[in-house]
N, C-alpha and C positions, 0 to 999 in steps of 0.2 A: 483529418487525420484519424489513424486507427488505433484504438487502445485493445491490447489482446490481453484477456484473463488468463493467465497460466495457473494461478493458484487463489482460490478463493473462501478457503476457510481458515480457522484459527486454532492454535494450540496443538493439534495434531491431525495428520490426514485421515480421511475415512476412504471408503471405495469410491466415492463419486469427486472427491475435492482434495487437492494439495494445499499446503498453507501459502500465505501470502507471498504473491509476486505477480506484479503487473508490467505489461511492457509496451513502449510506443517505439515500434521498429524503425519507423522512418526517420527519428531523430536521435536512435541509440540509446534511450533513456529506459532504465528499469527502476521499479518503486517496490522495494523490499524483496529480500533473498530468503525466502522459506524454502519448503522441500520443492516447490514447483521450478526451483531455478535451473535446474537441469535441461527444461524444455526452452529455455533461452537460446542455446544453440541453434535450434531449427528456425529461428527467425531473425537471426542476425544479418542486417542489411548494411551496415555503417562500419567505417574502420576504426571507430572508437565506442566505447559502452560506458556509461554513466550510470551507477547504482546508488541511488539514493535510499538509505535505510533510516526507517521512522524510529527505531529504537532496539535495543540489544537483547530482547526477549528471545530465545532459541528459535521459535517458529518463524522469526523475522529474518533471522541471519544464518541459519545453518547452512543455507545453500551457497553461502560466500565459500565453504569449502569444495563446492562442486566446480568452481571456475577454472580449475586446470582443465577438466574435460569441456567444459563450455567453451573455452578459448582455443583449445588444440585444433591446429591447422583450420583456423577459421578466417573470414575475411576481417575480424576485428583485429587491429594493430594493438590497440591499447585499452586498458579499461581503469576507470576510476571508481573508488567506493567513498562515498560520502556520507557523513553522520556526524551528529552532535559530538562534542570532546568525550564525554562519559562513554557514550555508546562505542566510540571507537577505541578508547581505553579497554573496555570490557571485551570487545571483538580481538584486540590485540594479546591481551594478558591471559584470556581465559579461552575464547574459541580456538585459538592459533597457539595455545600452550604447547610446549613440545610433547609432553605424554599424550596428548589429544590428536594434535594435527600438526606434526613439525615442519611440512613443506608449505610455505606460505604460497598463495597462489600469485600469477604473474599480473599483478595491479597495484596502482597507488591508492594511498588513504588521504582523504583530504575532510579536515575539520570544517562543519557547516559555521560559517561566521557571517556570511551577508548573501545579497542575491547571486545566483549561479546563473550564468549565461548558458544558453541551449542552443542548440542547432536550429536554423531555421528562423533565426531572430527572436527565441523565446527566451524567458526568463524564469527560473525557479526561486521562490521565496519560502521560507520556512516559519513555523510560529509553534510555540509550546502548546502541548495538551495536558489533560489532568488524566494520569494513569499511574499506578504504582510502579516505581522505577524511573518514571518519566517517558515520555514519547513526544515526537513532533509531529505536524501535519505539513503537507506541501501545497502550494499553490503555483501553477504553471500557466503562464499567459504567452500567448503569440499574438500578434498584431490583428488576427482574425479568428481567435478561438482561446478558451481557457478551460482548465481543469482543476480540481482540488481533489485532495486525498487525505483523508481523515480516517485514522485508524487507531484501535486501542484507546479509547477515551469513553467516558460518560456522556452521552448527549444531553444537551439542556438548550433551549431555544434562546436561552439568554446568555450562553455562554460567551467568553470573550473572543473564541475563536470564530465566531458567527460573522463577525465584521471582516475576518480576512479570507473568508471564502465567497463574500457577498458577489452576486452575480453572475458565477462563474457557469459557463456552457455545461459543465458536467461536473456532478459532485458524487465522488466514490467515497461511500462513508461507511464503517464498518456497520453491523447489526447482528450482532453475536445471538440475541435472545428476543424469543417474542415478550409478549407484554406480561405474560404471567410470571416471568422471571425477572422483573424489573428490580426487586430487592437484591437478589445475587449479582444483577449488571452493578448495580452500586458498589457491591462488596467487592468485586473483582476489577472493577474500573472499565467495565465493558458498556455497550449501549443496547437498550431495547427498542423496539420498532418505532412506537408511537413517537418518542423524543425526536428520533432520527428523523422522521417525516416533518416533525415541527421545526427542526434545524433547517431542513431545506426549504421550507415555506418561509420562515423567518429571514433567511439569507437570499431569497429572490432567485434560486439557482435555476437553470434550464431542465436539467435531467437529473434524477437520483439514482444512483447504482447502489445496490447493497451488497457489501462483500465482508470476508472475516465472519462467516456464517458458522453456527454452531455445529463441529463435526459431530457431536453426538445423535443429532437428527439426521440420517442419512436419506435425504429427500431433495427433491428439486427446489422445493419451497420449504426451507425449515423453519420460517420465522412469521409466516402469514403475511405475504406481500399486499393482500388487499386490505389489509388495515391500514398501511402507510397510503395506498392510493385513494382512501376517503379523505384523507389530510393533502396530499400531495400527488395528483392523479399521475403525474409523468415519473412513476418509478417501475424500475425493473430489478430483477434478482440477477446475481453474477454467477456464472457457472464456468466452470474451467473450458477452456479453449473458446470461449465467445469472444468475438471481435465486435466492438463498439465505435462505431464513427461519431466524431463530435466536431 
């Protein structure tokens, strides 16, 4: 299965990356709806689209306002947006407040309450993360492969979420900061690179993919991936438009 990285930075876009948006075109799944959401239109393959939102910070939801164009004359017949109750309420009351964006896109909104069935015999499960304002992570399992998406949290190798991601083939984890910004990572509820690598090792995952990278460092590798590889060798840096097989 192919994971396409449409947006791999956080907070705001830079000249190299848009904010969080990942896509599994074969099963019609999108993870987060950041500023890269407009790119989804180019990869639509299914008559349905399921967008799973980790939390309601703007760099993860602003792309929901792009759905009107994403779905215009596309092969997609229906779209669903899934999020925790608090995030859904914030999206409805604020993002789609009439003075800001009065025309809601053609989609249905669903509260995350339990496992969600996915195309191809898969299942998505969600779990809470530690982040100001709240956030959730996702684990997606099919009979022959698995993926976890963990963003906007402070990485710790003994964190509760480590058990939720144990043994996945591909762990997509935020890595906003290099290690010299560890104190700021803790203040803002984000992750530095060494703890992220330690999480991957502790969880026994197959591959670690770093996303939600610091937009203030406009470089291919803004966090120092070799630091992670010393702890977890099978680590790669996310770049917009990269396609990852898992």
